[in-house]
C-alpha positions as a printed Julia matrix, in Angstrom:
486×3 Matrix{Float64}:
 -21.77  -42.56    4.17
 -18.57  -41.03    2.88
 -18.51  -40.28   -0.89
 -15.26  -40.06   -2.79
 -15.85  -37.83   -5.89
 -12.89  -38.27   -8.45
 -12.05  -37.6   -11.95
 -12.37  -40.83  -14.07
  -9.43  -39.99  -16.38
  -6.8   -39.94  -13.61
  -6.86  -43.71  -12.65
  -3.47  -44.06  -10.99
  -4.09  -41.12   -8.42
  -7.55  -42.56   -7.76
  -6.36  -46.04   -7.12
  -3.86  -44.75   -4.72
  -6.5   -42.95   -2.88
  -8.91  -46.06   -2.95
  -6.03  -48.25   -1.62
  -5.48  -45.9     1.3
  -9.13  -45.49    2.02
  -9.68  -49.24    2.19
  -6.86  -49.65    4.7
  -7.88  -46.7     6.66
 -11.59  -47.15    6.82
 -12.07  -50.89    7.28
 -15.5   -50.54    9.05
 -16.9   -47.46    7.58
 -18.25  -47.8     3.91
 -17.11  -45.29    1.18
 -18.83  -44.91   -2.03
 -16.78  -44.19   -5.08
 -18.5   -41.79   -7.58
 -17.22  -40.2   -10.71
 -17.95  -36.6   -10.89
 -19.81  -37.2   -14.11
 -22.75  -38.52  -12.09
 -22.45  -36.15   -9.27
 -25.92  -34.58   -9.45
 -27.67  -38.05   -9.43
 -26.28  -38.83   -5.89
 -29.07  -39.41   -3.16
 -28.23  -36.51   -1.05
 -29.77  -37.8     2.05
 -27.23  -40.67    2.25
 -24.18  -38.63    2.4
 -22.38  -37.81    5.63
 -19.16  -36.17    4.17
 -17.55  -35.51    0.61
 -14.02  -35.8    -0.39
 -12.87  -34.98   -3.76
  -9.85  -35.05   -6.23
  -9.51  -33.81   -9.73
  -8.85  -30.73  -11.8
  -9.7   -27.25  -10.07
 -12.93  -26.68  -11.87
 -14.1   -30.18  -10.85
 -13.33  -29.32   -7.3
 -15.12  -26.31   -7.39
 -18.18  -28.07   -8.95
 -18.21  -30.37   -5.78
 -17.67  -27.26   -3.57
 -20.68  -25.63   -5.0
 -22.74  -29.01   -4.57
 -21.64  -29.3    -0.92
 -22.56  -25.67   -0.56
 -26.07  -26.17   -1.88
 -26.81  -29.09    0.14
 -25.11  -27.95    3.38
 -22.54  -30.75    3.34
 -18.89  -30.81    4.61
 -16.1   -31.51    2.16
 -12.38  -32.51    1.99
  -9.84  -31.89   -0.84
  -7.23  -34.35   -1.93
  -4.94  -32.24   -3.95
  -2.74  -33.64   -6.68
   1.05  -33.21   -6.58
   0.71  -30.27   -9.1
  -1.99  -28.21   -7.35
   0.41  -26.23   -5.29
  -1.83  -23.06   -5.29
  -4.72  -25.04   -3.45
  -2.29  -26.57   -1.11
  -0.87  -23.25   -0.02
  -4.23  -21.59    0.16
  -5.92  -24.08    2.5
  -2.71  -25.56    4.0
  -3.26  -29.06    2.6
  -0.5   -31.74    2.75
   1.42  -32.87   -0.38
   1.59  -36.49    0.57
  -1.69  -38.26   -0.5
  -1.78  -40.26    2.72
  -1.77  -37.09    4.9
  -4.06  -35.33    2.45
  -6.55  -38.13    2.77
  -6.38  -38.22    6.53
  -7.03  -34.45    6.71
  -9.91  -34.65    4.35
 -11.7   -37.42    6.01
 -12.24  -35.43    8.98
 -15.32  -33.09    8.59
 -14.78  -29.46    9.69
 -16.71  -28.04   12.64
 -15.93  -24.56   11.19
 -17.32  -23.03    8.07
 -15.39  -20.58    5.82
 -16.46  -17.85    3.46
 -16.86  -18.38   -0.31
 -15.76  -15.96   -2.89
 -17.59  -15.48   -6.25
 -16.65  -13.25   -9.18
 -19.7   -12.91  -11.45
 -21.04  -15.96   -9.69
 -17.97  -17.92  -10.62
 -16.42  -19.56   -7.61
 -12.93  -18.36   -6.63
 -10.48  -20.32   -4.6
  -7.45  -18.53   -4.6
  -7.71  -14.94   -6.05
  -9.11  -12.8    -8.95
  -6.61  -10.41  -10.88
  -7.94   -7.54  -12.67
  -5.3    -6.17  -15.17
  -1.83   -6.47  -14.07
  -0.49   -6.49  -10.53
   2.8    -7.91  -10.15
   3.95   -9.05   -7.77
   0.67   -8.84   -5.76
  -0.87  -11.77   -7.48
   2.28  -14.15   -7.19
   2.82  -16.5    -4.17
   5.65  -15.49   -1.85
   6.74  -19.02   -1.24
   8.53  -19.08   -4.54
  11.19  -16.88   -2.92
  11.74  -19.35   -0.21
  14.66  -21.42   -1.42
  16.07  -18.61   -3.82
  19.27  -16.73   -2.98
  20.15  -13.24   -3.18
  21.21  -13.24   -6.83
  18.05  -15.26   -7.94
  15.93  -12.53   -6.0
  17.69   -9.71   -7.72
  17.28  -11.44  -11.1
  13.53  -11.77  -10.4
  13.34   -7.95   -9.3
  14.9    -7.03  -12.67
  13.0    -9.26  -14.69
   9.67   -7.65  -13.15
  11.19   -4.24  -13.69
  11.88   -4.66  -17.39
   8.0    -5.11  -17.74
   7.15   -1.8   -16.24
   6.91   -0.02  -19.63
   3.79   -2.25  -20.19
   1.94   -1.04  -17.1
  -0.56    1.77  -17.61
  -3.08    3.1   -15.33
  -6.76    2.57  -15.98
  -9.65    4.71  -14.42
 -11.92    2.67  -12.3
 -15.16    3.13  -10.75
 -15.71    0.85   -7.7
 -19.02    0.33   -5.97
 -19.11   -1.26   -2.65
 -21.96   -1.68    0.05
 -24.69    0.76    0.33
 -23.96    1.81   -3.24
 -20.98    4.0    -2.25
 -18.91    4.72   -5.42
 -15.2     5.29   -5.44
 -13.26    6.62   -8.4
  -9.35    6.04   -8.83
  -6.56    5.11  -11.27
  -4.8     1.75  -10.91
  -2.83   -0.64  -13.01
  -4.38   -3.85  -11.27
  -6.35   -5.2    -8.71
  -6.34   -8.6    -6.74
  -9.48   -9.75   -5.05
  -9.33  -12.41   -2.3
 -10.73  -13.64    0.9
  -8.26  -16.04    2.23
  -4.65  -15.27    3.68
  -3.15  -17.59    1.05
   0.41  -16.54    1.18
   0.43  -14.42   -1.85
   2.29  -10.91   -1.68
  -1.27   -9.3    -1.69
  -2.57  -11.48    1.37
   0.82  -10.94    3.06
   0.56   -7.23    3.0
  -3.06   -7.38    4.62
  -2.36  -10.43    6.87
  -3.72   -8.58   10.01
  -6.94   -7.52    8.06
  -7.84  -11.04    6.55
 -10.16  -13.33    8.05
 -11.91  -16.27    6.25
 -15.12  -15.96    8.22
 -16.01  -12.21    8.33
 -18.09  -12.0     5.12
 -15.69   -9.62    3.37
 -13.9    -9.57    0.23
 -10.51   -7.64    0.12
  -9.68   -5.88   -3.0
  -6.02   -4.97   -3.03
  -5.15   -2.07   -5.58
  -1.72   -1.51   -7.2
  -1.45    2.26   -8.16
   2.2     3.22   -8.27
   2.52    7.0    -9.45
   6.17    6.68  -10.44
   8.71    4.13  -11.45
  10.88    4.99   -8.39
   7.87    4.35   -6.02
   7.13    1.19   -7.9
  10.86    0.11   -7.74
  10.9     0.63   -4.09
   8.03   -1.62   -3.44
   9.45   -4.35   -5.71
  12.7    -4.3    -4.05
  11.27   -4.59   -0.7
   9.09   -7.45   -1.97
  11.41   -9.38   -4.13
  14.79   -8.64   -2.73
  14.73   -7.65    0.91
  14.03  -10.43    3.36
  12.22   -7.97    5.77
   8.43   -8.0     5.21
   7.05   -4.25    5.05
   5.3    -3.59    8.36
   3.28   -0.73    6.68
   1.27   -0.68    3.58
   3.49    0.61    0.54
   2.5     3.99   -0.88
   1.63    2.36   -4.28
  -0.89    0.01   -2.73
  -4.3     0.63   -1.13
  -7.15   -1.59   -0.31
 -11.1    -1.99   -0.03
 -12.84   -4.47    2.01
 -16.56   -5.1     1.69
 -19.02   -7.93    1.2
 -19.93   -6.91   -2.15
 -17.79   -4.83   -4.67
 -18.55   -3.86   -8.38
 -15.6    -2.83  -10.71
 -16.12   -0.87  -13.8
 -13.16    0.26  -15.85
 -12.75    3.07  -18.57
 -11.42    0.41  -20.89
 -11.87   -3.4   -20.57
  -9.34   -5.11  -18.5
  -8.54   -8.9   -18.52
  -9.77  -10.73  -15.38
  -7.93  -13.97  -14.32
  -9.91  -16.17  -11.92
  -7.49  -18.54  -10.15
  -4.94  -17.94  -12.9
  -7.14  -18.55  -15.78
  -8.15  -15.7   -18.06
 -11.63  -15.93  -18.94
 -13.59  -12.59  -18.75
 -13.1    -8.92  -18.9
 -14.45   -5.98  -16.73
 -17.05   -4.96  -15.63
 -17.22   -7.64  -12.8
 -18.91   -8.14   -9.31
 -17.09   -9.57   -6.31
 -19.42  -11.02   -3.82
 -18.58  -12.95   -0.43
 -20.98  -15.56    1.09
 -20.36  -15.55    4.71
 -19.46  -18.76    6.47
 -20.91  -20.92    3.62
 -18.74  -24.15    3.55
 -17.47  -26.59    6.02
 -14.1   -27.47    4.44
 -11.34  -29.66    5.81
  -8.32  -27.3     5.95
  -4.75  -27.47    7.8
  -4.18  -25.93   11.03
  -2.1   -23.1     9.7
  -4.95  -22.1     7.69
  -6.57  -20.83   10.9
  -3.59  -19.62   12.55
  -3.01  -17.04    9.48
  -6.64  -15.42   10.02
  -6.74  -12.06   11.67
  -7.61  -12.36   15.38
 -10.12   -9.58   14.89
 -13.31   -9.8    13.0
 -15.43   -7.03   11.59
 -18.33   -6.99    9.06
 -17.8    -3.29    8.31
 -16.16   -1.84    5.33
 -12.68   -1.0     5.43
 -11.06    1.62    2.95
  -7.55    2.9     2.59
  -7.2     4.59   -0.74
  -6.75    8.25    0.13
  -3.03    8.19   -1.09
  -4.07    6.7    -4.45
  -4.41    8.87   -7.67
  -7.97    9.8    -7.88
  -8.38   12.95   -9.86
  -9.13   13.08  -13.48
  -5.84   14.84  -14.57
  -3.54   12.21  -12.86
  -5.5     9.39  -14.39
  -5.17   10.78  -17.76
  -1.5    11.38  -17.39
  -0.65    8.04  -15.9
  -2.96    6.24  -18.48
  -0.15    7.03  -21.04
   3.01    5.66  -18.98
   4.23    5.65  -15.49
   6.83    8.55  -15.18
  10.18    8.08  -13.71
   9.22   10.5   -10.86
   5.96   11.5    -9.59
   4.2    14.22  -11.6
   2.33   17.06   -9.77
  -1.18   17.8   -11.06
  -2.5    21.14  -12.2
  -4.39   21.58   -8.98
  -1.33   20.97   -6.86
   0.73   23.53   -8.91
  -2.09   26.07   -8.7
  -2.09   25.64   -4.88
   1.6    25.82   -4.53
   2.08   29.02   -6.65
  -0.94   30.56   -4.78
   0.78   29.95   -1.25
   4.09   31.12   -2.58
   2.76   34.29   -3.95
   1.1    34.94   -0.5
   4.12   34.28    1.46
   6.14   36.51   -0.64
   4.04   39.37    0.33
   5.08   41.94    3.02
   2.48   42.06    5.59
   2.06   42.86    9.43
   1.87   39.16   10.37
   5.36   38.6     8.85
   6.87   41.68   10.39
   5.39   40.84   13.96
   6.88   37.16   13.84
  10.06   38.36   12.66
  10.63   40.97   15.23
   9.52   38.78   18.0
  11.84   35.98   16.67
  14.67   38.43   16.44
  14.24   39.41   20.07
  14.02   35.77   21.23
  17.36   35.02   19.2
  19.09   38.08   20.61
  18.37   37.34   24.12
  19.2    33.81   23.54
  22.61   34.84   22.13
  23.22   37.02   25.01
  22.3    34.39   27.69
  24.11   31.65   25.7
  21.27   29.41   25.43
  20.86   27.0    22.61
  17.32   26.05   23.35
  16.14   29.68   23.39
  17.97   30.21   19.91
  16.21   27.01   18.5
  13.02   28.59   19.66
  13.69   31.68   17.59
  14.49   29.66   14.54
  11.06   28.01   14.52
   9.39   31.2    14.93
  11.15   33.29   12.35
   9.43   33.52    9.0
  12.36   34.95    6.86
  12.55   31.51    4.87
   9.1    32.09    3.29
  10.07   35.02    1.05
  13.14   33.48    0.02
  11.69   30.24   -1.2
   8.91   32.58   -2.86
  11.78   34.47   -4.61
  13.56   31.38   -5.83
  10.25   30.13   -7.46
   9.88   33.66   -8.99
  13.37   33.39  -10.45
  12.74   29.79  -11.77
   9.57   30.51  -13.25
  10.43   34.28  -14.39
   7.61   35.49  -12.48
   8.49   39.37  -11.99
   5.72   39.78   -9.48
   7.11   37.11   -7.22
  10.55   38.39   -7.74
   9.82   41.9    -6.62
   7.74   41.05   -3.79
  10.29   38.45   -2.65
  13.13   40.86   -2.75
  11.16   43.67   -1.02
  10.13   41.45    1.74
  13.71   40.15    2.35
  15.33   43.43    2.18
  12.75   44.97    4.78
  12.98   41.87    6.89
  16.74   41.95    6.96
  16.79   45.58    7.91
  14.21   44.86   10.69
  16.29   42.2    12.11
  19.45   44.54   12.19
  17.52   47.42   13.76
  15.85   45.25   16.11
  19.1    43.42   17.32
  20.98   46.66   17.43
  18.36   48.39   19.71
  18.62   45.45   22.08
  22.32   45.34   21.99
  22.47   49.22   22.63
  20.5    48.91   26.05
  22.02   45.58   27.07
  25.02   46.01   29.35
  26.88   42.98   28.34
  30.08   43.24   26.48
  31.51   39.87   26.18
  30.84   37.43   23.52
  29.08   34.26   24.43
  30.12   30.87   22.73
  26.76   31.08   20.65
  27.93   34.37   19.28
  31.55   33.4    18.52
  30.31   30.12   16.62
  28.58   32.41   14.16
  31.12   34.93   13.58
  33.43   32.94   11.19
  31.51   31.0     8.48
  33.34   28.56    6.3
  32.61   26.75    2.97
  30.81   24.07    5.01
  28.22   26.65    6.05
  27.64   27.34    2.39
  26.95   23.68    1.67
  24.48   23.7     4.69
  22.71   26.65    3.19
  22.48   24.99   -0.44
  21.13   21.76    1.03
  18.76   23.57    3.34
  17.37   25.42    0.36
  16.62   22.34   -1.54
  15.09   20.91    1.58
  12.81   23.76    1.86
  11.8    23.82   -1.61
  10.88   20.11   -1.49
   9.04   20.4     1.73
   7.07   23.33    0.38
   5.99   21.39   -2.65
   4.89   18.16   -0.73
   1.8    18.78    1.52
   2.58   15.32    3.11
   5.92   16.38    4.58
   4.96   20.02    5.6
   5.74   18.95    9.2
   9.35   18.73    8.15
   9.48   22.57    7.64
  10.28   22.88   11.2
  13.5    21.01   10.83
  14.27   23.05    7.68
  13.73   26.12    9.53
  16.16   25.14   12.03
  18.88   24.28    9.49
  18.37   27.57    7.67
  18.37   29.63   10.82
  18.94   33.25    9.15
  17.86   35.39   11.92
  20.71   34.49   14.48
  23.72   35.3    12.0
  22.21   38.49   11.1
  21.71   39.48   14.78
  25.34   38.45   15.65
  26.85   40.44   12.65
  25.31   43.68   14.11
  26.77   43.08   17.58
């Protein structure tokens, strides 16, 4: 027998559902039961459950169905848009009933937060716009999107980081700093689920924790603009967002954070998120299944290496999110240590410089651009220049003296090496590569200034050290020196 579980104080909606059921199921009997007497039902007589009511009442029926291994269908009210989006349920009562009456042959996972059932998501702290449904932008024009963007940006001063300790399967602990976290298991059209649409599967037994952790206003603004204004969905995970996927996750925070379960604030951290694998046969729409990831894995998946995790960054970001990213003391120490070492004259520097000069000089004589580019990449003359610049900026006398000494000796070595090669090379004509370097203009000065800025930025950021090759080509100091001697 099919049981229709309903809320007794919504007679109009219930009567509409009953009328449809009478017309649809003329031969099959349906028992209409108020949710108040749910626990008194004879479970052995139930073949399928359908339910309508408030969200808490729907959850109660789902838990009942899960306990007794029953299938269930949901008839959402016109105001329950989040449930419709999450499970792809029709908005018309007739269509919703038609779907709810068909028992599902597939089971989906269930998410619990401190043993409380979660249908859409759990939000810890503040995580705009991750916790919002992207559908709200569907019918908005560009001006409305920009307005929403600025409205969200005006609240950024309220966002502060909180240190978190996250424990997942096999008691692995991870410490990081974040402004908010969104926990979910379904691809439910929220910004959080859309970012990880290729990772979410409602049958793999994993809960996904999406972490919002911007280290600067500029970084957060870039993510907001791409999410709220641009029509192009990000193909890669934003730098301000990370995630952890596991079947069981515990979250502890340095200070208590509010926790909203399905948009209803009820508890505070610490919390536990638990996923029960393939626990419920729920009648859902076809799009619900098409949104799932094609690959399933029960292993933990973690991507948080780019998020702030050290104590110093956490303390700094807990006060306010800066306009630009702030380097930690460890990063400063590492940078200055490298710059001091690079400013010191040594045999490695001299050997590389002389070899680069030889390659550059021969490249100029044979008029080969590719050979000259090879010399640009090999030449280390940029290193002491950057070291000297930092010494001047920081008023570090040792760095200034070492930098000047290394640059002077290096320039003299380039001049001497190129002079010796020119002396023994029986070629008198000027090649086009030489002529192009004999008459510098104001534009070359601009190139030098911008290249210097690029070199300083590349040295200060370990993530873009690979760009130093391009900077070295742009600076290209050895070739003009060699040409000037010629």
